[in-house]
C-alpha positions in Angstrom: 9.3 7.0 8.5 6.0 6.5 6.6 2.8 7.6 8.2 0.4 5.1 9.7 -2.2 5.1 6.9 0.3 4.9 3.9 -1.0 1.4 3.0 -4.7 2.5 2.6 -6.5 2.4 -0.7 -9.4 4.6 -1.6 -12.1 3.2 -4.0 -14.6 5.5 -5.7 -18.2 4.2 -6.2 -20.6 6.1 -8.4 -24.0 5.4 -10.1 -27.7 5.9 -9.5 -27.9 2.7 -7.4 -24.7 3.1 -5.3 -26.3 4.1 -2.0 -28.9 1.3 -2.0 -26.2 -1.1 -3.2 -24.0 -0.4 -0.2 -26.9 -0.2 2.2 -27.9 -3.8 1.4 -24.3 -5.1 1.9 -22.5 -3.4 4.8 -23.0 -3.5 8.6 -23.7 0.2 9.1 -26.4 2.6 8.0 -25.4 5.0 5.2 -27.7 7.6 6.6 -24.7 8.5 8.8 -22.9 9.9 5.7 -24.6 13.2 6.2 -22.6 13.6 9.5 -19.2 12.5 8.2 -17.4 9.2 8.1 -19.3 5.9 8.5 -17.3 2.9 9.8 -18.6 -0.4 8.5 -17.6 -3.9 7.5 -18.5 -6.5 4.8 -19.2 -10.0 6.2 -19.6 -13.4 4.8 -23.1 -14.8 4.7 -22.1 -16.8 7.8 -21.4 -13.6 9.6 -17.6 -13.6 9.6 -15.5 -10.5 8.9 -14.2 -10.0 5.4 -13.1 -6.3 5.4 -13.6 -3.1 7.4 -13.6 0.3 5.9 -14.6 3.9 6.1 -17.3 5.4 3.8 -17.7 9.1 3.0 -19.4 11.3 0.5 -17.0 13.0 -1.9 -17.8 15.1 -4.9 -21.0 13.2 -6.0 -19.4 9.8 -5.2 -19.0 7.5 -2.2 -15.4 6.8 -1.3 -14.4 3.6 0.4 -11.2 3.7 2.5 -9.8 0.2 3.0 -6.5 -1.5 3.8 -4.4 -1.9 0.7 -4.0 -5.7 1.2 -7.8 -6.2 1.1 -8.6 -3.7 -1.6 -8.3 -6.1 -4.7 -10.4 -8.8 -3.1 -13.0 -6.3 -1.9 -13.3 -4.8 -5.3 -13.8 -8.2 -6.9 -16.5 -9.1 -4.4 -18.3 -5.8 -4.7 -18.4 -6.3 -8.5 -19.8 -9.8 -8.1 -22.6 -8.4 -5.9 -23.6 -5.5 -8.1 -25.0 -7.6 -10.9 -27.1 -5.2 -13.1 -27.1 -2.4 -10.6 -26.0 1.0 -11.8 -22.8 1.1 -9.9 -19.2 1.8 -11.0 -16.3 0.8 -8.8 -12.8 2.2 -9.5 -9.5 2.7 -7.8 -8.2 6.2 -7.1 -4.8 7.6 -6.2 -6.3 9.6 -3.3 -4.4 9.4 0.0 -5.4 9.6 3.7 -3.6 10.5 6.8 -4.4 10.1 10.5 -4.1 13.4 12.5 -3.8 14.0 16.2 -5.6 17.4 16.0 -8.4 18.8 13.8 -7.4 20.4 10.6 -9.2 22.0 7.7 -11.1 19.3 5.8 -10.3 16.5 8.3 -13.1 14.3 9.6 -13.3 12.8 13.1 -12.6 9.1 13.3 -16.0 7.6 14.3 -14.6 4.7 16.2 -13.3 6.5 19.3 -12.4 10.1 20.2 -8.8 9.2 20.9 -8.3 8.0 17.3 -8.2 11.6 16.1 -9.1 12.7 12.6 -8.7 11.4 9.0 -7.6 13.8 6.3 -8.4 12.7 2.7 -5.7 14.1 0.4 -3.3 14.2 3.3 0.2 12.8 2.8 1.6 13.0 6.3 0.3 12.2 9.7 0.7 10.0 12.8 3.4 7.4 12.5 2.7 3.8 13.1 3.9 3.7 16.7 1.7 6.6 17.8 -1.3 5.2 15.9 -0.9 1.9 17.6 -0.6 3.5 21.0 -3.9 5.2 20.3 -5.5 2.0 19.2 -4.4 0.1 22.3 -5.6 2.9 24.6 -9.0 3.0 22.8 -9.3 -0.7 22.3 -9.5 -0.4 18.5 -8.6 -3.4 16.4 -6.8 -3.1 13.1 -7.2 -4.8 9.7 -5.0 -7.9 9.4 -3.9 -7.8 13.0 -6.8 -8.2 15.4 -9.3 -8.4 12.5 -8.7 -11.6 10.6 -10.7 -12.2 7.3 -12.9 -15.3 7.5 -12.3 -15.8 11.2 -13.3 -12.7 13.2 -16.8 -12.0 14.4 -17.3 -8.3 14.5 -19.2 -8.2 17.8 -16.3 -10.0 19.5 -14.0 -7.3 18.0 -16.1 -4.5 19.5 -17.8 -3.1 16.5 -20.9 -2.1 18.4 -18.8 0.1 20.7 -16.8 1.4 17.7 -20.0 2.6 15.9 -19.4 0.0 13.1 -22.7 -1.8 13.1 -26.4 -0.7 13.2 -29.0 -3.1 14.5 -31.9 -1.1 13.2 -31.0 -0.7 9.5 -32.4 -3.9 8.2 -30.8 -6.7 6.2 -27.2 -6.9 5.0 -24.9 -9.8 4.3 -24.3 -11.7 7.5 -27.0 -9.8 9.4 -28.8 -12.8 10.7 -25.8 -14.3 12.5 -24.7 -10.9 13.9 -28.2 -10.2 15.2 -28.4 -13.6 16.9 -25.0 -13.0 18.6 -26.3 -9.6 19.8 -29.7 -10.7 21.1 -29.6 -14.4 21.9 -26.1 -15.2 23.2 -23.6 -13.8 25.7 -20.2 -13.3 24.2 -17.7 -15.8 25.7 -14.7 -14.5 23.7 -13.7 -11.1 22.5 -11.1 -8.3 22.3 -9.8 -6.9 25.6 -7.0 -4.6 26.8 -4.3 -6.3 28.8 -1.2 -5.3 30.7 2.0 -6.8 29.4 5.0 -7.2 31.7 8.3 -8.4 30.2 9.5 -8.5 26.6 6.5 -8.2 24.3 6.2 -11.2 22.0 5.3 -10.8 18.3 1.6 -10.3 17.4 -0.3 -13.6 17.2 1.4 -15.2 20.2 -0.8 -17.6 22.1 -1.9 -16.7 25.7 -2.1 -19.4 28.3 -3.7 -19.5 31.7 -2.8 -22.4 34.1 -1.5 -24.4 31.1 -4.7 -23.9 29.1 -5.3 -21.8 25.9 -6.8 -18.5 26.9 -6.5 -16.4 23.8 -4.1 -14.5 21.5 -2.0 -11.4 22.1 -1.7 -8.9 19.2 -0.6 -5.3 19.3 1.5 -4.1 22.3 2.3 -0.5 23.1 3.6 1.1 26.3 3.1 -1.9 28.4 -0.4 -2.6 27.3 -1.8 -4.7 24.5 -4.9 -5.9 22.6 -5.8 -9.5 23.1 -8.6 -11.8 21.9 -9.5 -13.7 25.1 -11.6 -16.5 26.4 -13.3 -14.6 29.2 -13.8 -17.7 31.4 -10.0 -18.2 31.5 -8.9 -14.6 31.7 -9.4 -13.8 35.4 -5.8 -13.8 36.7 -2.2 -13.7 35.5 -1.6 -15.3 32.1 1.5 -15.8 29.9 2.3 -15.0 26.3 5.8 -16.1 25.3 8.0 -14.9 28.1 5.7 -12.0 29.1 3.1 -11.9 31.9 -0.3 -10.8 30.7 -3.3 -9.6 32.8 -6.7 -8.3 31.7 -7.3 -4.7 32.5 
């Protein structure tokens, strides 16, 4: 069985302008690199999620750890943004593994303590089932499942709680919309943990409450799941396929 992070791709960014280049694009402050991994996202100018990734300093470069499905498009977009900046972006064959316990060279996952450690250069680690159990327990969305390019808003996905956005760092792509959602509105929808009774339906199954659309059920593990809910309709028992769902 392959380990949970087998599909990750690691990009290597170098050049005199690389830190400023990324600082002006991503949702988090690169000042955190001195302490280890930085979790961040790249957004559309309209504030919608495009990709999430981890950044780390590595042998004079900044590495970008991203889902393999998003890597080609992310590379293309970064190259469009760099214009004349002194930045080189290249693929690597570096691997990463998720670990349950600390090991030499491993870095704590900054999203939540229960997510363990990430070991760069590692070739074995938590399997997908265990990784998903940890994600559900810690309310951590994953690329391509709960995080949908051009649809998800990162605050609805919990990025503030997951240390994935910094509201003091200044401008970045999509910053204005994100700041407005933070300071001027109350979130009416978002990611939540739910109990799931009965046979778990496939990820992406619609949730209904009293015959009305109430959200979408995604990852399920050990009788609990991650769901994107309309909070005004998620107060009691709901259904998803043949399963009964209730917000925890």
